[in-house]
C-alpha positions in Angstrom: -15.3 26.9 -18.7 -13.9 26.7 -15.1 -13.5 23.2 -13.5 -16.4 22.2 -11.2 -15.8 23.1 -7.6 -15.0 20.1 -5.4 -17.6 19.1 -2.9 -18.0 16.6 0.0 -18.5 13.0 -1.4 -19.2 9.7 0.2 -17.6 6.7 -1.5 -18.6 3.0 -0.9 -15.5 0.9 -1.7 -17.3 -1.5 -3.9 -15.2 -1.4 -7.1 -11.8 -3.0 -7.1 -8.7 -2.6 -9.3 -5.5 -4.6 -9.7 -2.6 -2.3 -9.1 0.9 -2.2 -10.7 2.1 -3.6 -7.3 0.3 -6.8 -8.1 -2.3 -6.4 -5.2 -6.0 -5.8 -5.4 -7.5 -2.6 -4.0 -11.0 -1.4 -3.2 -11.2 1.9 -5.1 -11.8 4.9 -2.7 -10.9 8.5 -2.8 -8.8 9.7 -5.7 -8.7 12.2 -8.6 -10.7 9.8 -10.7 -13.4 9.2 -8.1 -14.0 12.6 -6.5 -11.6 15.0 -8.1 -9.1 14.9 -5.3 -6.1 17.1 -6.0 -3.6 16.1 -3.3 -4.4 12.6 -1.9 -5.9 9.2 -2.4 -7.2 6.7 0.1 -8.0 3.1 -0.6 -8.5 -0.2 1.1 -6.2 -3.1 0.4 -6.7 -6.8 1.3 -3.7 -9.0 1.2 -4.6 -12.7 1.1 -2.6 -15.2 3.2 1.0 -15.6 1.8 0.4 -13.0 -1.0 3.2 -10.6 -1.9 3.4 -7.4 -3.9 6.0 -6.7 -6.5 9.0 -4.5 -5.4 8.1 -0.9 -6.1 8.3 2.7 -4.9 6.0 5.7 -5.1 7.9 8.4 -6.9 7.6 11.8 -5.1 4.7 10.6 -2.9 4.4 9.6 0.8 2.2 6.8 2.1 0.4 6.3 5.4 -1.1 2.9 6.2 -3.4 1.8 9.1 -3.8 -1.9 9.5 -7.4 -2.9 10.3 -6.9 -6.6 10.7 -4.2 -9.2 10.4 -0.6 -8.2 9.9 1.7 -7.4 7.0 5.5 -7.6 6.8 7.6 -5.5 4.5 11.1 -5.5 3.0 12.2 -1.9 2.3 15.2 0.4 1.6 18.1 0.1 -0.8 18.3 -3.5 -2.1 15.2 -4.4 0.1 17.6 -5.3 3.0 15.5 -3.9 5.9 12.4 -5.6 7.3 9.5 -4.7 9.6 6.1 -6.1 10.6 3.0 -4.0 11.2 -0.1 -5.4 13.0 -3.7 -4.5 13.4 -4.1 -1.2 15.2 -0.7 0.1 14.1 0.2 2.8 11.6 3.0 2.7 9.1 4.7 5.6 7.3 6.6 5.1 4.0 8.6 8.1 2.7 8.5 9.1 -0.9 10.7 7.1 -3.2 11.3 4.4 -0.6 11.6 0.9 -2.3 9.4 -1.6 -0.6 7.8 -5.0 -0.9 4.8 -5.7 1.4 3.5 -9.2 2.0 1.2 -11.2 4.2 3.3 -13.7 6.3 0.2 -15.5 7.6 -0.8 -18.9 6.4 -4.5 -18.3 7.3 -5.3 -14.7 8.1 -6.1 -11.9 5.6 -4.5 -8.5 6.2 -6.8 -5.5 5.6 -5.5 -1.9 5.7 -6.4 1.6 4.8 -3.8 3.4 2.6 -3.5 7.1 2.1 -1.0 8.6 -0.3 -0.1 12.1 -1.4 -0.7 11.0 -5.1 -4.3 11.8 -6.0 -4.0 9.5 -9.1 -3.0 6.4 -7.1 -1.2 4.4 -9.7 0.7 7.2 -11.6 3.6 7.3 -9.2 4.1 3.5 -8.8 7.5 2.7 -10.2 8.8 -0.9 -10.3 12.0 -1.5 -8.2 14.4 -3.8 -9.9 15.5 -6.0 -7.0 14.9 -9.7 -6.3 12.3 -10.7 -3.8 14.3 -11.4 -0.6 11.8 -14.1 0.5 11.2 -14.7 4.2 13.4 -13.2 6.9 15.6 -15.6 8.8 14.1 -16.8 12.0 15.5 -15.3 15.2 17.0 -18.0 17.5 14.8 -18.5 20.6 16.4 -17.5 23.9 
């Protein structure tokens, strides 16, 4: 019997799941929810001071749009590079790029939309064996 043909589907992000990255996600579009074959899209909310575990997404790219708050991220070999992405900004993470996102705020939640080229969401998540680098050193004021 042939597989059912995909159709347009509306998803309300009511259900949540705890990912291998150690963050909580609102389930959205995926192979499991709508039969997607080439992408997934979810919402993530990172509480103040929360951190993911170091990881990479094997063979899959990620695009993120920050809706509110800000997130910081260590990335690259040994997690030695650092960036910050704020509400209204987009972030691209190449396939296989080690990264560790976190919320640097003491009070504000960070909420973002994530899209990935992995329709199964968690299948490509691979732990990255590096110690958490902690907080970046403060830049001296000029």
